[in-house]
BALOBA-1460 file (C-alpha; in Angstrom, 3 decimals):
// residues 194
<rec num="1" residu="m" x="28.062" y="23.300" z="-24.004"/>
<rec num="2" residu="k" x="25.018" y="23.980" z="-21.809"/>
<rec num="3" residu="e" x="25.407" y="23.850" z="-18.029"/>
<rec num="4" residu="y" x="22.680" y="22.747" z="-15.630"/>
<rec num="5" residu="n" x="22.051" y="23.753" z="-12.035"/>
<rec num="6" residu="f" x="19.878" y="20.918" z="-10.683"/>
<rec num="7" residu="f" x="22.475" y="19.195" z="-8.576"/>
<rec num="8" residu="a" x="23.986" y="22.459" z="-7.374"/>
<rec num="9" residu="m" x="20.520" y="23.456" z="-6.246"/>
<rec num="10" residu="l" x="20.085" y="20.113" z="-4.444"/>
<rec num="11" residu="d" x="23.281" y="20.858" z="-2.566"/>
<rec num="12" residu="r" x="21.476" y="23.873" z="-1.036"/>
<rec num="13" residu="m" x="19.145" y="21.600" z="0.925"/>
<rec num="14" residu="k" x="21.602" y="21.916" z="3.799"/>
<rec num="15" residu="y" x="20.796" y="25.632" z="4.027"/>
<rec num="16" residu="i" x="17.050" y="25.295" z="4.517"/>
<rec num="17" residu="n" x="16.265" y="24.943" z="8.199"/>
<rec num="18" residu="r" x="13.108" y="23.281" z="9.513"/>
<rec num="19" residu="w" x="10.938" y="24.250" z="12.445"/>
<rec num="20" residu="g" x="11.002" y="27.969" z="11.702"/>
<rec num="21" residu="l" x="8.390" y="28.852" z="14.330"/>
<rec num="22" residu="m" x="10.077" y="26.771" z="17.037"/>
<rec num="23" residu="r" x="13.197" y="27.088" z="19.088"/>
<rec num="24" residu="p" x="15.014" y="23.751" z="18.676"/>
<rec num="25" residu="t" x="18.049" y="22.803" z="20.751"/>
<rec num="26" residu="m" x="19.605" y="21.479" z="17.551"/>
<rec num="27" residu="r" x="18.904" y="22.892" z="14.140"/>
<rec num="28" residu="e" x="17.628" y="20.510" z="11.493"/>
<rec num="29" residu="n" x="17.895" y="21.197" z="7.773"/>
<rec num="30" residu="i" x="15.961" y="19.560" z="4.955"/>
<rec num="31" residu="a" x="18.985" y="17.519" z="3.827"/>
<rec num="32" residu="e" x="19.196" y="15.893" z="7.259"/>
<rec num="33" residu="h" x="15.445" y="15.485" z="7.447"/>
<rec num="34" residu="s" x="15.297" y="13.931" z="3.950"/>
<rec num="35" residu="l" x="17.846" y="11.318" z="4.923"/>
<rec num="36" residu="d" x="15.943" y="10.490" z="8.138"/>
<rec num="37" residu="t" x="12.713" y="10.288" z="6.147"/>
<rec num="38" residu="a" x="14.284" y="8.010" z="3.529"/>
<rec num="39" residu="i" x="15.622" y="5.654" z="6.168"/>
<rec num="40" residu="l" x="12.259" y="5.522" z="7.897"/>
<rec num="41" residu="a" x="10.320" y="5.103" z="4.636"/>
<rec num="42" residu="h" x="12.567" y="2.222" z="3.636"/>
<rec num="43" residu="g" x="12.093" y="0.687" z="7.079"/>
<rec num="44" residu="l" x="8.320" y="1.019" z="6.956"/>
<rec num="45" residu="a" x="8.271" y="-0.639" z="3.534"/>
<rec num="46" residu="m" x="10.500" y="-3.469" z="4.820"/>
<rec num="47" residu="i" x="8.196" y="-3.942" z="7.806"/>
<rec num="48" residu="g" x="5.242" y="-4.113" z="5.429"/>
<rec num="49" residu="n" x="6.969" y="-6.681" z="3.258"/>
<rec num="50" residu="i" x="8.350" y="-8.877" z="6.057"/>
<rec num="51" residu="y" x="5.594" y="-8.751" z="8.652"/>
<rec num="52" residu="f" x="2.487" y="-7.957" z="6.673"/>
<rec num="53" residu="g" x="2.988" y="-9.781" z="3.376"/>
<rec num="54" residu="k" x="3.179" y="-6.742" z="1.174"/>
<rec num="55" residu="q" x="5.242" y="-6.394" z="-1.997"/>
<rec num="56" residu="l" x="6.502" y="-2.855" z="-1.724"/>
<rec num="57" residu="n" x="9.511" y="-1.497" z="-3.560"/>
<rec num="58" residu="a" x="11.406" y="-0.273" z="-0.497"/>
<rec num="59" residu="e" x="14.227" y="1.225" z="-2.609"/>
<rec num="60" residu="r" x="11.829" y="3.235" z="-4.755"/>
<rec num="61" residu="i" x="10.061" y="4.488" z="-1.654"/>
<rec num="62" residu="a" x="13.368" y="5.509" z="-0.115"/>
<rec num="63" residu="v" x="14.341" y="7.449" z="-3.270"/>
<rec num="64" residu="l" x="11.017" y="9.301" z="-3.290"/>
<rec num="65" residu="a" x="11.661" y="10.217" z="0.361"/>
<rec num="66" residu="i" x="15.121" y="11.570" z="-0.453"/>
<rec num="67" residu="f" x="13.505" y="14.020" z="-2.872"/>
<rec num="68" residu="h" x="10.245" y="14.709" z="-1.016"/>
<rec num="69" residu="d" x="11.181" y="18.212" z="0.241"/>
<rec num="70" residu="v" x="13.355" y="19.358" z="-2.673"/>
<rec num="71" residu="t" x="10.891" y="22.127" z="-3.607"/>
<rec num="72" residu="e" x="11.633" y="23.734" z="-0.250"/>
<rec num="73" residu="i" x="14.962" y="24.817" z="-1.702"/>
<rec num="74" residu="i" x="12.847" y="27.451" z="-3.477"/>
<rec num="75" residu="t" x="9.862" y="27.840" z="-1.142"/>
<rec num="76" residu="g" x="11.595" y="27.434" z="2.224"/>
<rec num="77" residu="d" x="10.033" y="25.278" z="4.952"/>
<rec num="78" residu="m" x="6.428" y="26.316" z="5.533"/>
<rec num="79" residu="p" x="5.469" y="25.527" z="9.144"/>
<rec num="80" residu="t" x="2.645" y="22.950" z="9.265"/>
<rec num="81" residu="p" x="0.272" y="25.155" z="11.334"/>
<rec num="82" residu="v" x="0.557" y="27.851" z="8.674"/>
<rec num="83" residu="k" x="0.380" y="25.486" z="5.702"/>
<rec num="84" residu="y" x="-2.853" y="23.908" z="6.945"/>
<rec num="85" residu="f" x="-4.392" y="27.003" z="8.542"/>
<rec num="86" residu="a" x="-7.019" y="27.359" z="5.806"/>
<rec num="87" residu="p" x="-7.861" y="25.396" z="2.640"/>
<rec num="88" residu="e" x="-7.045" y="28.454" z="0.506"/>
<rec num="89" residu="i" x="-3.560" y="28.638" z="1.974"/>
<rec num="90" residu="r" x="-2.949" y="24.935" z="1.426"/>
<rec num="91" residu="e" x="-4.193" y="25.113" z="-2.156"/>
<rec num="92" residu="a" x="-2.078" y="28.171" z="-2.921"/>
<rec num="93" residu="y" x="0.961" y="26.518" z="-1.349"/>
<rec num="94" residu="q" x="0.406" y="23.393" z="-3.471"/>
<rec num="95" residu="q" x="0.530" y="25.595" z="-6.574"/>
<rec num="96" residu="v" x="3.766" y="27.207" z="-5.332"/>
<rec num="97" residu="e" x="5.227" y="23.714" z="-4.739"/>
<rec num="98" residu="r" x="4.299" y="22.635" z="-8.287"/>
<rec num="99" residu="y" x="5.933" y="25.773" z="-9.675"/>
<rec num="100" residu="a" x="9.045" y="25.141" z="-7.539"/>
<rec num="101" residu="g" x="9.183" y="21.531" z="-8.734"/>
<rec num="102" residu="e" x="9.045" y="22.655" z="-12.373"/>
<rec num="103" residu="q" x="11.760" y="25.227" z="-11.678"/>
<rec num="104" residu="m" x="13.986" y="22.498" z="-10.211"/>
<rec num="105" residu="v" x="13.323" y="20.121" z="-13.129"/>
<rec num="106" residu="s" x="14.176" y="22.876" z="-15.623"/>
<rec num="107" residu="g" x="17.732" y="22.753" z="-14.274"/>
<rec num="108" residu="l" x="18.259" y="19.360" z="-15.943"/>
<rec num="109" residu="p" x="18.866" y="18.315" z="-19.524"/>
<rec num="110" residu="e" x="15.585" y="17.652" z="-21.273"/>
<rec num="111" residu="q" x="16.290" y="13.924" z="-21.514"/>
<rec num="112" residu="m" x="16.463" y="13.699" z="-17.663"/>
<rec num="113" residu="q" x="13.535" y="15.948" z="-16.801"/>
<rec num="114" residu="e" x="10.680" y="13.473" z="-16.917"/>
<rec num="115" residu="e" x="12.389" y="10.947" z="-14.605"/>
<rec num="116" residu="y" x="13.178" y="13.604" z="-12.001"/>
<rec num="117" residu="r" x="9.693" y="15.116" z="-12.351"/>
<rec num="118" residu="k" x="8.368" y="11.729" z="-11.188"/>
<rec num="119" residu="l" x="10.583" y="12.044" z="-8.083"/>
<rec num="120" residu="l" x="9.686" y="15.618" z="-7.241"/>
<rec num="121" residu="m" x="5.943" y="15.561" z="-7.850"/>
<rec num="122" residu="a" x="3.541" y="12.971" z="-6.469"/>
<rec num="123" residu="e" x="1.793" y="11.030" z="-9.245"/>
<rec num="124" residu="e" x="-1.388" y="9.099" z="-8.773"/>
<rec num="125" residu="s" x="0.339" y="5.956" z="-10.128"/>
<rec num="126" residu="e" x="2.621" y="5.995" z="-7.129"/>
<rec num="127" residu="s" x="0.089" y="6.923" z="-4.458"/>
<rec num="128" residu="e" x="0.853" y="3.773" z="-2.458"/>
<rec num="129" residu="n" x="4.581" y="4.598" z="-2.390"/>
<rec num="130" residu="w" x="3.898" y="8.198" z="-1.390"/>
<rec num="131" residu="k" x="1.754" y="6.961" z="1.491"/>
<rec num="132" residu="y" x="4.886" y="5.479" z="3.039"/>
<rec num="133" residu="v" x="6.902" y="8.616" z="2.388"/>
<rec num="134" residu="k" x="4.253" y="10.732" z="4.106"/>
<rec num="135" residu="a" x="4.144" y="8.364" z="7.061"/>
<rec num="136" residu="a" x="7.905" y="8.457" z="7.354"/>
<rec num="137" residu="d" x="7.836" y="12.248" z="7.106"/>
<rec num="138" residu="k" x="5.419" y="12.413" z="10.035"/>
<rec num="139" residu="l" x="7.428" y="9.874" z="11.997"/>
<rec num="140" residu="s" x="10.569" y="11.928" z="11.452"/>
<rec num="141" residu="a" x="8.827" y="15.018" z="12.743"/>
<rec num="142" residu="y" x="7.533" y="13.098" z="15.750"/>
<rec num="143" residu="m" x="10.997" y="11.783" z="16.572"/>
<rec num="144" residu="k" x="12.380" y="15.305" z="16.361"/>
<rec num="145" residu="c" x="9.833" y="16.313" z="18.973"/>
<rec num="146" residu="v" x="10.794" y="13.372" z="21.199"/>
<rec num="147" residu="e" x="14.481" y="14.371" z="20.786"/>
<rec num="148" residu="e" x="13.708" y="17.929" z="21.806"/>
<rec num="149" residu="r" x="11.728" y="16.733" z="24.864"/>
<rec num="150" residu="n" x="14.591" y="14.517" z="25.854"/>
<rec num="151" residu="m" x="16.854" y="17.616" z="25.722"/>
<rec num="152" residu="g" x="14.484" y="19.392" z="28.110"/>
<rec num="153" residu="n" x="12.967" y="21.627" z="25.439"/>
<rec num="154" residu="r" x="9.291" y="22.210" z="26.326"/>
<rec num="155" residu="d" x="8.818" y="24.351" z="23.191"/>
<rec num="156" residu="f" x="8.018" y="21.104" z="21.322"/>
<rec num="157" residu="a" x="5.529" y="19.686" z="23.866"/>
<rec num="158" residu="q" x="2.372" y="20.527" z="21.915"/>
<rec num="159" residu="a" x="3.973" y="19.656" z="18.592"/>
<rec num="160" residu="e" x="4.839" y="16.239" z="20.064"/>
<rec num="161" residu="k" x="1.221" y="15.563" z="21.071"/>
<rec num="162" residu="t" x="-0.293" y="16.674" z="17.778"/>
<rec num="163" residu="t" x="2.362" y="14.916" z="15.714"/>
<rec num="164" residu="r" x="1.864" y="11.670" z="17.651"/>
<rec num="165" residu="q" x="-1.892" y="11.908" z="16.981"/>
<rec num="166" residu="a" x="-1.209" y="12.527" z="13.289"/>
<rec num="167" residu="v" x="1.142" y="9.492" z="13.153"/>
<rec num="168" residu="e" x="-1.396" y="7.259" z="14.899"/>
<rec num="169" residu="s" x="-4.273" y="8.492" z="12.770"/>
<rec num="170" residu="l" x="-2.509" y="7.152" z="9.650"/>
<rec num="171" residu="g" x="-3.900" y="3.717" z="10.583"/>
<rec num="172" residu="m" x="-0.952" y="1.958" z="9.017"/>
<rec num="173" residu="e" x="0.058" y="-1.379" z="10.537"/>
<rec num="174" residu="e" x="3.698" y="-0.718" z="9.645"/>
<rec num="175" residu="v" x="3.638" y="2.529" z="11.598"/>
<rec num="176" residu="a" x="2.010" y="0.785" z="14.613"/>
<rec num="177" residu="y" x="4.723" y="-1.930" z="14.433"/>
<rec num="178" residu="f" x="7.413" y="0.751" z="14.336"/>
<rec num="179" residu="l" x="5.944" y="2.652" z="17.279"/>
<rec num="180" residu="k" x="5.749" y="-0.521" z="19.362"/>
<rec num="181" residu="h" x="9.056" y="-2.106" z="18.488"/>
<rec num="182" residu="f" x="11.438" y="0.685" z="17.485"/>
<rec num="183" residu="l" x="10.263" y="3.937" z="19.052"/>
<rec num="184" residu="p" x="11.118" y="2.974" z="22.682"/>
<rec num="185" residu="a" x="14.816" y="2.997" z="21.787"/>
<rec num="186" residu="y" x="14.557" y="6.731" z="21.075"/>
<rec num="187" residu="e" x="13.786" y="7.275" z="24.787"/>
<rec num="188" residu="i" x="16.980" y="5.687" z="26.139"/>
<rec num="189" residu="t" x="20.594" y="6.804" z="26.293"/>
<rec num="190" residu="l" x="23.418" y="5.486" z="24.115"/>
<rec num="191" residu="d" x="24.852" y="3.668" z="27.145"/>
<rec num="192" residu="e" x="21.503" y="1.877" z="27.599"/>
<rec num="193" residu="q" x="21.354" y="0.972" z="23.903"/>
<rec num="194" residu="i" x="24.803" y="-0.630" z="23.742"/>
């Protein structure tokens, strides 16, 4: 009987730390980040459906977000400034990500591979769904910066500014709604929230 390593590899998400060039007050791994991103992606889709008349599949978007950084189990977390330093680096890293995705998928029975390939690798047919995942990914990074600032960590000051600009530049009404109605609660204490 053949054994497969896909799910055992997924379990390793908890070992891949984010923010490698920074000095966070609290470490964040890609498993934690993926959950945050999935929650935010689902929320953005729900905001789109409820307030802006869209017909998004919030559950599908959340599942894509759960798997959005799985290739980093193999590649590690490449810091954004490095990843986008030059087009050649970004292109090469995309090839590495594709290879890592195929490596992950190969750890499944053949009958399951195609369905998981659709989760690990962005397909043109799901570009609208991936737009929400990417927005949630940026929002998650921004909220990490806010959290670090609230802890007195100035090491994230510039990252907070550039990430906020990146979030706003998305031009998504769902993101603008989230920033206006949900983000302020990240600035207050638990006692103030209750």
